[in-house]
DRENDRENPA-579273 format. One record per residue (C-alpha): x, y, z. Coordinates in Angstrom, 3 decimals, padded with zeros to 6 digits. Layout:
// DRENDRENPA-579273
SITE         x         y         z
SITE         X         Y         Z
...
END
This chain:
// DRENDRENPA-579273
SITE         x         y         z
SITE  -038.724   034.780   031.510
SITE  -040.941   033.148   034.129
SITE  -040.784   036.243   036.316
SITE  -041.951   038.429   033.418
SITE  -044.774   036.011   032.661
SITE  -045.842   035.952   036.321
SITE  -045.817   039.753   036.404
SITE  -047.986   040.009   033.280
SITE  -050.457   037.490   034.724
SITE  -050.566   039.420   037.992
SITE  -051.674   042.527   036.082
SITE  -054.511   040.713   034.300
SITE  -055.239   037.406   032.517
SITE  -054.279   037.758   028.867
SITE  -052.161   040.855   029.421
SITE  -048.996   038.975   028.421
SITE  -050.304   038.396   024.872
SITE  -051.435   042.006   024.654
SITE  -048.030   043.145   025.917
SITE  -046.082   041.062   023.387
SITE  -048.314   042.113   020.487
SITE  -047.872   045.771   021.372
SITE  -044.100   045.445   021.082
SITE  -044.317   044.246   017.471
SITE  -047.027   046.787   016.690
SITE  -044.962   049.686   018.030
SITE  -041.951   048.430   016.076
SITE  -043.959   048.448   012.827
SITE  -045.377   051.929   013.526
SITE  -041.980   053.388   014.392
SITE  -040.403   051.750   011.365
SITE  -043.025   053.277   009.082
SITE  -042.743   056.732   010.649
SITE  -038.976   056.608   010.105
SITE  -038.842   054.924   006.695
SITE  -041.420   056.849   004.679
SITE  -040.011   060.378   005.192
SITE  -036.470   058.986   004.984
SITE  -037.232   057.461   001.583
SITE  -038.666   060.819   000.491
SITE  -035.595   062.722   001.696
SITE  -032.832   060.271   000.704
SITE  -034.111   058.089  -002.149
SITE  -036.423   060.545  -003.933
SITE  -034.431   063.650  -002.897
SITE  -037.769   065.393  -002.368
SITE  -037.872   069.121  -001.532
SITE  -038.311   070.118   002.106
SITE  -041.946   071.096   001.553
SITE  -042.695   067.646   000.115
SITE  -041.132   065.932   003.130
SITE  -043.390   068.072   005.309
SITE  -046.399   067.036   003.219
SITE  -045.489   063.364   003.773
SITE  -045.609   063.999   007.522
SITE  -049.043   065.586   007.101
SITE  -050.281   062.479   005.265
SITE  -048.981   060.235   008.049
SITE  -050.516   062.222   010.895
SITE  -053.778   063.765   009.685
SITE  -055.744   060.506   010.185
SITE  -055.228   060.868   013.951
SITE  -057.343   064.025   013.845
SITE  -059.932   062.896   011.294
SITE  -060.329   059.147   011.859
SITE  -059.903   058.823   015.630
SITE  -063.433   059.890   016.716
SITE  -065.003   057.455   014.236
SITE  -062.668   054.671   015.376
SITE  -063.551   055.370   019.014
SITE  -067.296   055.170   018.322
SITE  -066.762   051.884   016.447
SITE  -064.814   050.425   019.383
SITE  -067.619   051.219   021.818
SITE  -070.283   049.932   019.396
SITE  -068.611   046.861   017.864
SITE  -065.928   046.010   020.405
SITE  -062.177   046.144   019.986
SITE  -061.770   042.852   018.102
SITE  -063.216   043.930   014.757
SITE  -061.596   047.366   014.908
SITE  -058.142   045.974   015.697
SITE  -058.336   043.394   012.894
SITE  -059.463   046.070   010.412
SITE  -056.627   048.366   011.502
SITE  -054.062   045.605   010.980
SITE  -055.528   044.922   007.529
SITE  -055.066   048.575   006.516
SITE  -051.501   048.601   007.808
SITE  -050.765   045.397   005.913
SITE  -052.191   046.841   002.672
SITE  -050.020   049.955   003.019
SITE  -046.839   048.021   003.855
SITE  -047.412   045.568   000.994
SITE  -048.021   048.398  -001.483
SITE  -044.855   050.174  -000.365
SITE  -042.878   046.954  -000.791
SITE  -044.081   046.256  -004.358
SITE  -043.803   049.877  -005.515
SITE  -040.256   050.197  -004.150
SITE  -039.221   046.807  -005.555
SITE  -040.427   047.803  -009.032
SITE  -038.854   051.258  -008.815
SITE  -042.279   052.893  -009.123
SITE  -042.217   054.988  -005.943
SITE  -042.933   058.683  -006.437
SITE  -043.829   061.345  -003.928
SITE  -047.580   060.970  -004.650
SITE  -047.571   057.170  -004.180
SITE  -045.470   057.535  -001.044
SITE  -047.979   060.069   000.312
SITE  -050.939   057.819  -000.583
SITE  -049.468   054.820   001.227
SITE  -048.450   057.060   004.148
SITE  -052.088   058.187   004.432
SITE  -053.361   054.585   004.341
SITE  -050.819   053.551   006.952
SITE  -051.793   056.567   009.062
SITE  -055.476   055.543   008.991
SITE  -054.538   052.042   010.134
SITE  -052.217   053.318   012.855
SITE  -054.756   055.851   014.149
SITE  -057.537   053.256   014.235
SITE  -055.347   050.728   016.014
SITE  -054.087   053.313   018.485
SITE  -057.610   054.239   019.623
SITE  -058.733   050.613   019.948
SITE  -055.558   049.591   021.777
SITE  -055.748   052.419   024.326
SITE  -059.459   051.857   024.916
SITE  -058.836   048.147   025.490
SITE  -056.228   048.579   028.250
SITE  -058.778   049.475   030.974
SITE  -060.867   046.498   029.810
SITE  -057.964   044.173   030.664
SITE  -056.288   045.875   033.609
SITE  -057.800   047.018   036.944
SITE  -057.813   050.793   037.498
SITE  -055.229   050.684   040.293
SITE  -052.691   048.988   037.972
SITE  -053.084   051.187   034.896
SITE  -049.951   053.269   035.523
SITE  -047.866   050.092   035.865
SITE  -049.459   048.562   032.755
SITE  -048.877   051.697   030.667
SITE  -045.309   051.895   031.928
SITE  -044.632   048.314   030.802
SITE  -046.282   048.839   027.438
SITE  -044.278   052.020   026.811
SITE  -041.072   050.263   027.910
SITE  -041.625   047.228   025.691
SITE  -042.607   049.406   022.763
SITE  -039.397   051.351   023.214
SITE  -037.300   048.173   023.260
SITE  -038.931   046.990   020.030
SITE  -038.504   050.358   018.361
SITE  -034.863   050.604   019.499
SITE  -034.251   047.539   017.348
SITE  -036.586   048.531   014.496
SITE  -035.450   052.070   013.660
SITE  -031.679   051.463   013.522
SITE  -032.379   048.271   011.571
SITE  -034.515   050.288   009.159
SITE  -031.714   052.799   008.688
SITE  -029.192   050.038   007.997
SITE  -031.534   048.252   005.576
SITE  -032.323   051.476   003.740
SITE  -028.629   052.288   003.477
SITE  -027.422   048.838   002.429
SITE  -030.385   046.804   001.182
SITE  -032.795   049.377  -000.194
SITE  -036.310   050.430   000.694
SITE  -037.961   047.192  -000.493
SITE  -036.269   045.019   002.121
SITE  -037.134   047.506   004.872
SITE  -040.812   047.597   003.864
SITE  -040.832   043.798   003.826
SITE  -039.820   043.988   007.478
SITE  -042.888   046.139   008.156
SITE  -045.117   043.414   006.709
SITE  -043.565   040.795   009.005
SITE  -044.011   042.973   012.096
SITE  -047.706   043.682   011.393
SITE  -048.433   039.975   010.859
SITE  -046.577   039.054   014.080
SITE  -048.502   041.676   016.060
SITE  -051.886   040.333   014.965
SITE  -050.842   036.700   015.519
SITE  -049.746   037.405   019.099
SITE  -052.954   039.301   019.832
SITE  -055.207   036.492   018.547
SITE  -055.497   034.599   021.876
SITE  -056.878   037.674   023.666
SITE  -058.989   039.264   020.900
SITE  -062.229   037.667   022.074
SITE  -061.650   038.941   025.601
SITE  -061.125   042.494   024.350
SITE  -064.331   042.288   022.329
SITE  -066.341   041.027   025.309
SITE  -065.042   043.631   027.785
SITE  -064.740   046.717   025.567
SITE  -067.975   046.310   023.653
SITE  -070.209   047.316   026.532
SITE  -073.888   047.918   025.861
SITE  -075.498   051.345   026.116
SITE  -075.387   054.678   024.380
SITE  -072.681   055.115   021.739
SITE  -073.131   058.819   021.050
SITE  -070.063   060.959   020.468
SITE  -072.072   063.831   021.973
SITE  -072.268   061.929   025.265
SITE  -068.487   061.476   025.283
SITE  -067.948   065.143   024.409
SITE  -070.212   066.120   027.299
SITE  -068.172   063.971   029.642
SITE  -064.966   065.707   028.537
SITE  -066.496   069.181   028.948
SITE  -067.699   068.320   032.453
SITE  -064.158   067.383   033.590
SITE  -061.905   070.481   033.687
SITE  -058.769   068.448   034.616
SITE  -059.226   066.429   031.418
SITE  -059.749   069.587   029.349
SITE  -056.571   071.167   030.758
SITE  -054.584   068.018   030.051
SITE  -055.817   067.988   026.453
SITE  -054.881   071.671   026.039
SITE  -051.282   071.073   027.162
SITE  -050.978   067.945   025.020
SITE  -052.338   069.735   021.933
SITE  -049.724   072.485   022.222
SITE  -046.941   069.966   022.862
SITE  -047.966   067.881   019.842
SITE  -047.991   071.019   017.682
SITE  -044.377   071.645   018.691
SITE  -043.285   068.060   018.076
SITE  -044.981   068.060   014.661
SITE  -043.184   071.289   013.766
SITE  -039.899   069.696   014.785
SITE  -040.116   066.283   013.100
SITE  -039.510   067.208   009.423
SITE  -037.049   069.968   010.352
SITE  -034.987   067.697   012.620
SITE  -034.902   064.914   010.018
SITE  -033.652   067.305   007.335
SITE  -031.183   068.830   009.800
SITE  -029.645   065.386   010.364
SITE  -029.515   064.471   006.674
SITE  -028.687   067.774   004.980
SITE  -027.104   070.049   007.597
SITE  -025.049   067.469   009.488
SITE  -024.672   065.166   006.448
SITE  -025.574   061.982   008.323
SITE  -026.407   058.747   006.495
SITE  -029.637   056.783   007.134
SITE  -027.901   054.272   009.418
SITE  -026.541   057.124   011.573
SITE  -029.975   058.777   011.750
SITE  -031.420   055.394   012.729
SITE  -028.841   055.242   015.516
SITE  -030.036   058.651   016.760
SITE  -033.564   057.253   016.830
SITE  -032.238   054.401   018.957
SITE  -030.856   056.897   021.489
SITE  -034.264   058.595   021.658
SITE  -035.928   055.259   022.192
SITE  -033.317   054.363   024.799
SITE  -034.488   057.427   026.700
SITE  -038.039   056.172   026.278
SITE  -037.018   052.826   027.746
SITE  -035.479   054.452   030.824
SITE  -038.483   056.732   031.322
SITE  -040.919   053.857   030.935
SITE  -039.195   051.978   033.743
SITE  -038.967   054.976   036.066
SITE  -042.270   056.723   035.302
SITE  -044.489   055.084   037.973
SITE  -042.058   055.977   040.757
SITE  -041.501   059.519   039.495
SITE  -045.222   060.170   039.126
SITE  -045.910   058.951   042.653
SITE  -043.194   061.214   044.013
SITE  -043.676   064.386   041.958
SITE  -047.246   064.251   040.646
SITE  -048.866   064.822   037.277
SITE  -048.520   068.600   036.957
SITE  -044.787   068.636   037.654
SITE  -044.371   065.825   035.130
SITE  -046.193   067.826   032.457
SITE  -044.114   070.943   033.147
SITE  -040.767   069.150   033.317
SITE  -041.261   067.042   030.203
SITE  -042.481   069.993   028.097
SITE  -039.488   072.165   029.006
SITE  -037.092   069.247   028.516
SITE  -038.418   068.699   024.993
SITE  -038.132   072.443   024.289
SITE  -034.506   072.467   025.438
SITE  -033.735   069.424   023.273
SITE  -034.801   071.233   020.111
SITE  -033.630   074.769   020.887
SITE  -030.058   073.582   021.460
SITE  -029.966   071.284   018.396
SITE  -029.095   073.945   015.728
SITE  -025.966   074.928   017.686
SITE  -024.450   071.555   016.753
SITE  -024.138   072.620   013.111
SITE  -021.044   074.673   014.007
SITE  -019.245   071.765   015.728
SITE  -017.134   068.869   014.481
SITE  -018.782   065.755   013.051
SITE  -018.096   063.712   016.203
SITE  -019.408   066.448   018.513
SITE  -022.478   066.987   016.340
SITE  -023.398   063.299   016.403
SITE  -022.678   062.914   020.121
SITE  -024.657   066.034   020.981
SITE  -027.554   064.964   018.759
SITE  -027.585   061.581   020.473
SITE  -027.639   063.135   023.957
SITE  -030.475   065.487   023.017
SITE  -032.415   062.628   021.411
SITE  -032.015   060.631   024.628
SITE  -033.412   063.544   026.665
SITE  -036.355   064.049   024.340
SITE  -037.155   060.333   024.371
SITE  -037.245   060.305   028.168
SITE  -039.468   063.384   028.304
SITE  -041.968   062.124   025.730
SITE  -042.443   058.701   027.302
SITE  -042.790   060.023   030.853
SITE  -045.427   062.440   029.595
SITE  -047.325   059.684   027.772
SITE  -047.386   057.310   030.745
SITE  -048.759   060.136   032.901
SITE  -051.461   061.310   030.523
SITE  -052.621   057.845   029.389
SITE  -053.017   056.602   032.966
SITE  -054.770   059.817   034.014
SITE  -057.355   059.571   031.234
SITE  -057.942   055.822   031.547
SITE  -058.625   056.051   035.286
SITE  -060.946   059.014   034.878
SITE  -063.091   057.691   032.007
SITE  -065.854   055.059   032.457
SITE  -065.191   051.745   030.730
SITE  -068.195   051.986   028.412
SITE  -066.903   055.343   027.120
SITE  -063.224   054.495   026.670
SITE  -063.353   054.175   022.880
SITE  -065.219   057.417   022.213
SITE  -063.301   059.519   024.741
SITE  -059.995   058.116   023.467
SITE  -061.046   058.910   019.887
SITE  -062.077   062.461   020.774
SITE  -058.887   062.883   022.789
SITE  -056.889   061.843   019.751
SITE  -058.829   064.310   017.595
SITE  -058.240   067.165   020.056
SITE  -054.606   066.441   020.867
SITE  -053.455   065.081   017.504
SITE  -055.493   067.592   015.535
SITE  -052.574   069.979   015.926
SITE  -050.111   067.458   014.444
SITE  -051.041   067.858   010.749
SITE  -051.265   071.611   011.367
SITE  -047.730   071.533   012.756
SITE  -046.501   069.419   009.848
SITE  -048.070   071.821   007.330
SITE  -046.612   074.859   009.132
SITE  -043.250   073.116   009.197
SITE  -043.390   072.661   005.410
SITE  -044.029   076.409   005.011
SITE  -041.264   077.375   007.455
SITE  -038.787   075.019   005.808
SITE  -039.563   076.348   002.333
SITE  -039.432   080.044   003.294
SITE  -037.026   080.344   006.213
SITE  -034.972   077.154   006.285
SITE  -034.326   074.208   008.558
SITE  -033.074   076.087   011.624
SITE  -036.158   078.309   011.707
SITE  -038.380   075.230   011.817
SITE  -036.451   073.726   014.730
SITE  -036.401   076.961   016.745
SITE  -040.128   077.508   016.189
SITE  -040.795   073.985   017.466
SITE  -038.743   074.590   020.605
SITE  -040.643   077.800   021.329
SITE  -044.014   076.054   020.991
SITE  -042.895   073.276   023.355
SITE  -041.774   075.898   025.859
SITE  -045.252   077.447   025.576
SITE  -046.739   074.046   026.439
SITE  -044.600   074.010   029.582
SITE  -045.835   077.492   030.546
SITE  -049.472   076.438   030.072
SITE  -048.814   073.309   032.155
SITE  -047.608   075.515   035.016
SITE  -051.121   076.956   035.275
SITE  -053.067   073.831   034.357
SITE  -053.634   072.779   037.950
SITE  -053.672   069.114   036.911
SITE  -053.719   066.598   039.729
SITE  -052.967   062.926   039.977
SITE  -055.716   060.538   038.810
SITE  -056.561   059.344   042.297
SITE  -057.118   062.950   043.385
SITE  -059.747   063.691   040.743
SITE  -061.381   060.349   040.041
SITE  -063.585   060.442   043.083
SITE  -065.010   063.839   042.150
SITE  -065.224   063.342   038.380
SITE  -068.579   063.490   036.647
SITE  -069.456   059.937   035.564
SITE  -072.775   059.453   033.756
SITE  -073.191   055.837   034.888
SITE  -071.353   055.253   038.189
SITE  -072.229   051.574   038.264
SITE  -070.128   050.977   035.153
SITE  -067.264   053.338   035.928
SITE  -063.752   052.054   036.476
SITE  -062.911   054.923   038.861
END
């Protein structure tokens, strides 16, 4: 324990609190992303198109709310934005708990709470990512992001299987009560460092979204990274409802077994989070983007073949593919987060992060909506195959993106105010 504390202090004062809070926050987010569509599919026995609509409600705030949240972070500082985001998440989790306890959950109420939770998650996500460069020096961002991704994976490894078990044996109300506890714990752990985030992230100066958009347009490496990420997120959004229904209705798995598959995916995330800094130093950003995109594509394109195998083989194969996809996704995230945070000036972190979320997550609700159409018209397998093809397209685009490591582009990047830049 002392070694871990020393390491967190060596990254930056206060990083240990931020690190611990992020673990509980990621656990609550992952639990919500797993529970809400699972309740729709298992408890409400909702049609495939409705499950897809629930995913849209969860993800569309990332496209719509993120730019506003980013501007608020740069104008007001991270403290107020993070507290407001936790309040929204707490309202959604509390509503889900009371509605499920009283047996009043319907698809429309589930979608409404999913939307509220999505707004809170999107707002928190922007503020949290913008605050990391305020705490951590630029040369340690890759290590910091690696640790945050690793810890988040550990927390989620516990949360998602636990959610599956609770849903299977205790009902949705108990699981949603767990969400409330995780959100409260996240905010409590972050309290000692909130004032520091507000002081560092709330830099004075212009707070125009147009200024941030101009910065993005003037940096081709950033634009190419956003293009690849947008395509990859479209594929993942196509896959999420289809894969969930494949597990429940094609393979006949119970919620606790599907939660176990989520744990394998998060186990892959844990391994990738630990290895990502070394792999990025050795192979570079572009190879990481290409490799992770094609790995994700393979993980989904092979999945439908498991329907023709025995129950044991289907579960084992699903677990192995989930592990691969978890590794690929986390390695990609560590690479792209560190790249953007090193390239962007501190006083612009909130707005650029918000616009990045709008550009890269804007394809997520589109993918979820397309998935609902594909599932309704062509079935579960068609949705999974379409997702794999889109992820393969992201890998092809990454081959020609010409992205370089952050230290290769930071010195030549256009920075409006060099005196305040972190690069």
